[in-house]
N, C-alpha and C positions, 0 to 999 in steps of 0.2 A: 352641798347636796348637788349630785350631778343633774343639771337641768335637762339634760336629754332622757332620762329616765323618768318613767311617771311615778307619783307618789305611791307608798305601798297599797294603800286603799284602793287606788285606781288599777294598779297592776292585778290585785285580787279581784276586782270587778271584770277586767279583761280576760282573765282565766275562767271566771265563772260563765260569762257569756260565750267564750270560746268552747268551753265544755258543753253548755247547752246546744250550741251550733252543731257540734260534732255528734252529739246524741241524736239531734233531729234530722241529720243528714239522711240516714237510712229511710226515716219515715217520708221525708220530702222526694226521695229517689223512688220509693214505693208508690208513692201517689203520681209519680210520673206524669208525662205529658200525654195528651189525647193520642199521639202516636207510637207511645211506647208499649210494645207487644208483651203479652204475658204467655208463657208456655205452660199448658197443661200437659205434664208428662204421664202418660199412661204405660206401665211397665210390663205390658202384655201385648199381644198381637191385635190388630184391628178386628172388629166384629164380636168382641167378648162384652159382657156386660158392663165391665168397668169402661172400655171404649165408649159405649153407649152413653153412659153417664156423663162421660167429658164432652161428648159431642151434643148432648142435650144442654148443660149448663153452660158451656163455653159461649155461644151466641147471645144467649140471656145475659151473661156477664158482660159481654162487650156492649151490649145496648145500655145497660145500667150503670157501667163505669166509664162508658165512653172511650174506650181504649181496646185494641183488637186482642182477643184471648184465641189461641190455636192449639190444636191438639197434636201432641207429638208422641208417636208410638216407639219406646224403647225396650222392647222385649228380650228375654235371656235371663238364665240362672233363678227360673221360678219368681221373676220381678226384681231380683236383686240389682240388675244392672241399671234399670231405669231409676230405681229408688236411690242407688248410690249417687247417681248424677244430682238428683235434686238435694241430698245431704251436704253435696260439695259446692251447691250454688251460692251465688251472693244472696243473701237474705234481704233482698231489694224489693221483693213482691212482684219480680217478673218470672219467677219460677215455682209452679205449683205440683204438687203430686196428686193423681186420683187414683186410689188403691183399694185393695180388699183385705179382709183378715190374714190372708198369707202373710202380710207384712209382718205380723207379729209371730206367727207360727215358724216362719224362717229363722227367728232368733236363735232358737234351740237346735235347729238343723243345720245352721251355717254359722257357727260361732266366730269363724274369721272371715266374715263378709266385709269388714273393714267400716261398718257404721253400726249404731245403735238406734232404732227407730223412736224409742222412748226418749232420747236425749238429743239426738241430732235431727228430729223433726217437731214442728209445732203443729198440732192439731188445729184445723178450722172448723170443721163440721162433718158428722155423719151426713151422707145422702140417702142412704137406703139401707133395707134389709131383704136379703134372698134366701128362699128356703130350699132345702134339699129334701128329696124323696128318696126313700129307701126301696128299691125295686128287685125283683127276681124275673128270671126266665121262668114261663109258665111249665117249661119241661122240667123243671126240678120237682115240681109237685108241692113246693111251699108255697101255701096261701094265706099266712099270716105272719105277725111279728114273733109270735109265741112258736109257731112252727118252725120259724128259722132258728131260734135259740135252741130248741128241743134237737133238731137235726145237727145243729154244729156240736152240741154236748154229746149226741149219740156217737158222732163220726168226727172227732177232732182232725181239723186240717183238711178234710175231705172236700169241703166247699171251697171254690175259689171266689174272690171278689175283685173287680176291677177299680182302677182310679186313673185319672189323667197324668198321674205322676206322684212320687214320693213327697209328703209334706203338703199336698194339696187339701182343701177343706174336706172334699170328697174321701180322701184317704184317711186323714185323722178322725172324721166322722165314725168311719167303720172301727177304727183302732180304739175309739172311746167305747163303742158298743161292745166290743170284745173284752175290753178291760173292766167294764161294769158287770157283764153278763158272764164273765169267766169262761168264755169260750173260744175256740180257736177256729180261724177261717185263713186260707192262704192268699196273700195279696200278690196280684198280677199288676204290675206298674205298665202304663202306656204313655206314649208320647202324645198327649191331648185326650179330649174327650170323644172325639169322633171315632178313632179306631177301637175305643173300648166299647162305646155302645154298640158298634157293628158286631163285635164278638159276644157282647150280651145277648143281643137279638139272636145271634147265630147258635147260642147254647155252648160257646167255648168257655164262658165264665158264667157264674150262676147268679152273683146279685151285686149290687153296686148302689152307691148314693149318687144321684144326679140331680142338678138344678131342676125344679120343678117344670119350669118351661120346656126343658129339653125331653123330660119323661112322659109328660103330659099325653103327648099326641100318640106314643106308644102304648100307653095305659089304655086310652080310649078306644084303640084300634084291637085291644086284646093280645098285644104282642109282649107287653110285660104286666106283671102283677105288682100293684103298689102294696107295700106291707106297712109303712110308716111315714110320718112327716117329721121334719127335723124341729118344729116349732113346739111350744108347749100347749097348744091346742090346735084342733083339726082346722084344715084349710078350707075355705068356702068352695075351692074348686073340686076338692075331693072330700067332702064331709064326712064319709064313711071310713076314711083312713085314720088310724089312730096316731097320736103323737108318739114319740120314742118314750116319753115321760110314764106312758102307760105301763111300762115295765116295773115302775116304781123301784128304779135303782139309783135315785138321786136326779140331780140336774143334768138333763140329756139334750137340752136345747143347743143344737149345733148349726144354727141359722147363720149365714154369712153377713157380715157388715162391709158397708162401703163408704168411703169418706174422701175428704179433701184435706191436704196437709201442705205445709210450708216448711223451708227450711228454717231450723232453729235460729232465733235471733230476728227473724222478721219482724218488724214493728208492730206492737200489739194493736194500735189503732186501725192498721190495713187489715189485719186479721179480723177485729170486730166489724169492719166495713163488710168484708167479704162474708163473714158470716151471716149478717143482716140480710144482704142481697140474696144469699142462698137460701135462707129461710122463706122468702118471698117466691123464690124461682120454684122451689120443691112444693110449694102449695098450688101451682098452677095445674089444672085439670090436664092439658097437654102433655106436662112431664109425667104425671101420674099414669096417663095411658101409655107412653112410650116405654116407662120403667116394667108396666105390666106385660110387655112383649117379653121382657127377659125374666119374668117370675119375681120381680122386685117391687118392694112398698116403699115410697118416698119416707124419709125420716130425718128431721132437722135435730141438732143438738147444740149445746154451747160448746166452745173448745174445751172447757175443764170436764164437761160430761163425756165428751169423745175421748179424752186423756184417759178417764177412768175406766172406760170400756176397753182400751188399749192395754192398759196395765193388768187388769183383770184376766183379759185374754192371753196374754204374754205369760203369765203364771200358770194358768190352766193347761195350756197346750205344751209349756216346757215339762211339767208334772208328769204328763201323759206320755210325751216322747221319752222321758227318761224311764218311765215305768215298763213302757212297751219295747224299749230299745230299739228305738227307730232311728235309722240312719237315712241321710239324703243319698239317693242311689243314683 
């Protein structure tokens, strides 16, 4: 026997230990040292609701995990540029994504994006839900959800509705309403929410879905008429405004979800640790108050619960996009 070679049993032990060490390496790296920074990639511009979430949870995670967390905005292509960067990042816990349900809406709109969020990302936790408000310019004379549907049926395509861009939650929420109510409205796509709101207030477009915090000031001032809320029940902020479900056309809940994700392959112990810390952070009154300014309600979930939400939403919106023949403009 070659005395320079270890016995077969010892060789097997070395192989096993080596395999365990290799498997543990990403986790050890994800744990990192106190000076290993973590990037929170926001795939949209600063000042958005998603950006606010990242800037709220970042400092709290820094305090709890004793390492720097910093926000990096990577906007473009309806969130695809920043998202793709995260899917290609080393799964060592140093890169995370903070995103919104546009993430799965894009799957059917951009089939050649180069990544699959259901396969290439690991859900960590939901952070919040945001409501959309269906509003009309008072000049239209439309003062109720029923009135909007009746007008759209009487004059197919005559009413215009705006959105911040093709494939946004605002756009697909209206397309879902059109699909379920069997009505026709003409889509006017804008580059962002601000110019769309300007034209809605000016009467160049008739109706639009807007985040409740954006619409509320104009509704209270009488400049916009609130027709319906995206949730399954009325909002305490506007208790007299009915939910879309009041049309009795099936599930019409089009609330937006927000959450934190990591590159696929990120060690599960690190994801679980982040999930636990986020649960405590999202329960803080100061976080709830900050989220309220963007019309969001904090919401925590397990990674698996978050995945289930993503999978169901991806199918729901893919089916709608196909049925309505929607394309990315």
